[in-house]
C-alpha positions in Angstrom: 17.9 -22.5 -75.4 20.8 -21.4 -72.8 24.4 -21.6 -73.1 26.3 -24.6 -71.6 29.7 -24.7 -70.4 31.7 -27.4 -68.4 35.3 -28.5 -67.8 36.5 -28.4 -71.1 38.1 -25.5 -72.8 37.7 -26.7 -76.7 35.4 -29.4 -78.6 37.7 -30.8 -81.4 35.0 -32.2 -84.0 36.1 -34.4 -86.8 34.0 -33.3 -90.3 32.9 -36.9 -92.0 30.5 -38.4 -90.9 30.5 -36.0 -87.3 29.2 -32.5 -89.0 28.7 -33.6 -92.3 27.0 -36.9 -93.7 29.6 -37.7 -96.0 30.8 -40.9 -95.2 28.9 -43.6 -97.3 28.8 -41.1 -100.5 33.0 -40.8 -100.5 33.0 -44.9 -100.1 31.1 -45.2 -103.0 33.0 -42.1 -104.9 36.4 -43.4 -103.8 35.2 -47.3 -104.7 34.4 -46.2 -108.1 37.4 -44.1 -108.8 39.9 -46.5 -107.8 38.3 -49.2 -109.5 38.1 -47.1 -113.0 42.2 -46.6 -112.1 42.5 -50.3 -112.6 41.9 -51.2 -108.4 39.0 -53.2 -108.2 37.6 -52.4 -105.1 33.7 -52.0 -103.1 32.4 -49.2 -100.9 32.4 -51.5 -97.7 35.8 -52.2 -98.1 36.9 -48.5 -98.8 35.1 -48.3 -95.5 36.6 -50.9 -94.0 40.2 -49.7 -94.7 40.3 -46.2 -95.0 37.3 -44.4 -92.7 39.2 -41.8 -90.8 42.4 -41.4 -92.8 43.4 -38.9 -96.0 43.1 -39.6 -99.3 47.0 -39.2 -99.8 47.3 -42.4 -97.2 44.8 -44.2 -98.9 46.4 -43.5 -102.4 49.5 -44.6 -100.7 48.6 -47.3 -100.1 47.0 -48.8 -103.0 49.9 -47.7 -104.3 52.2 -50.0 -102.4 50.1 -53.0 -103.3 49.9 -52.1 -106.9 53.7 -51.8 -107.3 52.9 -48.3 -109.6 51.6 -45.2 -109.0 48.0 -44.4 -109.9 48.0 -42.0 -113.2 48.4 -38.4 -112.9 44.7 -37.8 -113.3 43.2 -39.9 -110.6 43.7 -37.1 -108.2 41.7 -34.4 -110.1 38.8 -37.3 -111.3 38.6 -38.3 -107.9 38.0 -34.8 -106.9 36.2 -33.7 -109.0 33.5 -36.9 -108.7 33.6 -36.0 -105.1 32.8 -31.8 -106.1 29.5 -33.3 -107.9 28.3 -36.1 -106.0 28.6 -34.1 -102.8 27.3 -30.7 -104.3 23.8 -32.8 -105.4 23.9 -35.0 -102.0 25.7 -33.9 -99.4 23.7 -33.3 -95.5 24.6 -32.3 -92.4 24.6 -34.6 -89.4 21.1 -34.8 -87.9 20.5 -31.6 -85.1 24.5 -30.6 -85.6 23.3 -26.7 -86.6 21.5 -26.5 -83.1 24.1 -28.4 -81.4 27.2 -25.8 -82.2 24.4 -23.0 -81.3 24.2 -24.2 -77.8 27.6 -25.5 -77.0 29.5 -21.9 -75.0 33.3 -23.3 -75.6 35.1 -22.6 -78.4 35.1 -25.0 -81.4 37.2 -25.8 -84.0 37.3 -28.6 -86.8 40.4 -31.1 -87.1 39.8 -33.6 -90.2 41.6 -35.8 -92.9 40.0 -33.8 -95.8 42.2 -31.4 -97.5 41.7 -27.8 -96.3 39.3 -27.0 -99.5 37.5 -30.2 -99.0 37.0 -29.2 -95.7 35.6 -25.6 -96.3 33.8 -26.4 -99.2 31.7 -29.5 -97.8 30.8 -26.8 -94.4 30.0 -24.5 -97.1 27.4 -26.7 -98.5 25.9 -27.5 -95.3 25.8 -23.9 -93.6 28.0 -24.6 -91.0 30.5 -22.5 -91.8 30.1 -19.8 -90.2 30.3 -21.8 -86.7 34.4 -23.0 -87.4 36.0 -20.8 -89.6 38.7 -19.6 -89.7 39.2 -22.4 -87.3 39.6 -25.0 -90.2 42.9 -27.8 -89.7 43.5 -30.9 -92.4 46.0 -33.3 -91.9 48.0 -31.8 -94.6 49.1 -29.2 -92.2 50.9 -32.1 -90.1 53.2 -34.6 -91.0 51.3 -38.0 -89.8 47.7 -37.9 -89.8 44.9 -39.9 -87.8 45.5 -42.4 -86.1 48.5 -40.6 -84.8 48.1 -37.5 -82.7 49.6 -34.8 -84.3 46.7 -33.2 -86.1 44.7 -33.0 -82.8 47.9 -31.5 -81.3 48.2 -28.9 -83.8 44.9 -27.7 -83.4 44.4 -27.7 -79.7 48.0 -25.3 -80.0 46.7 -23.4 -82.4 43.4 -23.2 -80.6 45.3 -22.6 -76.8 44.0 -25.4 -75.5 46.2 -27.6 -73.8 45.0 -31.5 -74.8 43.9 -32.2 -71.4 41.2 -29.5 -71.4 39.7 -31.0 -74.9 37.3 -33.2 -75.9 37.4 -34.8 -79.3 34.3 -35.8 -81.2 35.3 -38.6 -83.9 33.6 -41.3 -85.5 36.2 -43.5 -86.8 38.5 -45.8 -85.0 41.4 -43.8 -86.3 40.2 -40.6 -85.1 39.7 -42.4 -81.7 43.0 -43.5 -81.5 44.8 -40.5 -82.5 42.6 -38.3 -79.9 43.6 -40.4 -77.3 47.6 -40.9 -78.1 47.0 -37.1 -78.1 45.5 -37.3 -74.5 42.4 -36.0 -75.2 39.0 -37.3 -74.0 36.9 -38.6 -77.1 33.4 -39.1 -77.5 32.7 -41.3 -80.5 29.3 -40.6 -82.4 27.6 -43.3 -84.5 24.8 -41.9 -85.8 26.1 -41.1 -90.0 24.8 -42.7 -92.6 27.8 -44.9 -92.9 27.7 -46.8 -88.9 26.3 -49.8 -88.2 25.3 -50.9 -84.9 28.7 -52.8 -85.0 30.1 -49.2 -84.6 29.4 -48.3 -81.1 31.5 -51.5 -79.8 34.0 -50.5 -82.2 34.7 -47.3 -80.9 34.6 -48.3 -77.6 37.2 -50.9 -77.8 39.6 -48.4 -79.7 39.3 -46.3 -76.3 36.4 -43.6 -76.6 35.4 -42.7 -73.4 31.9 -43.2 -74.4 29.9 -43.1 -77.5 26.6 -41.0 -78.1 24.3 -41.4 -81.6 22.0 -38.0 -81.7 23.8 -34.8 -81.5 21.4 -33.6 -79.2 23.3 -35.2 -76.6 25.9 -33.6 -76.7 25.9 -30.3 -75.2 24.6 -32.3 -72.1 27.5 -34.8 -72.4 29.8 -32.0 -72.2 28.5 -29.6 -69.9 28.8 -33.1 -67.2 32.7 -33.7 -68.2 30.9 -37.0 -69.0 33.7 -39.9 -68.9 33.6 -43.6 -69.3 30.8 -45.4 -68.2 28.4 -42.7 -67.7 24.8 -43.3 -69.2 24.0 -41.6 -71.9 20.5 -40.3 -73.0 18.7 -37.3 -74.0 17.8 -35.2 -71.1 
């Protein structure tokens, strides 16, 4: 299949829920571990409150509510449990590999996850070679999503100006961050964690358009699609 080009100079992908179908798995793990450490919470509540945000920010919010810091082994327990679950169950988003093969623009990852987690997830799903070494984490900036810092940092590292970047995001904090960075944002709602309400929520957050099949993305990028354009497979 031939490659495509467009007015965009850089395609910035979130990782969880956009490249790898990890959000549902991660929400269950976070809920189980937080409950184990004295903060009862469900996977649905984790999804609603913390989707798209870094584990560091989630921990700080929980500790503020508890009025105490979580035990020293909380982070290690969370990491070990996620490693085990992801190693056994993590899969890539459907059709993302073929989509990445078609896109001719430079691509990078800008994720709320840690550098180790990003690399591990992409390695497990066979996607690392398409992005390495252009993997950017919220730990590299002062403020994570929904602030624009991470996307602006990624664009600067890739020598791209914000107005010629398109961000692919699945969360409200991510969409908010992309818009604040002055970039075009496409909201993806095809991950296993998404519900019928996700598309409307991403649109309300400011996404220029929403789509649910990665096979649509090359055409959208090629056309420089903007708000109001019909989305469908060619």
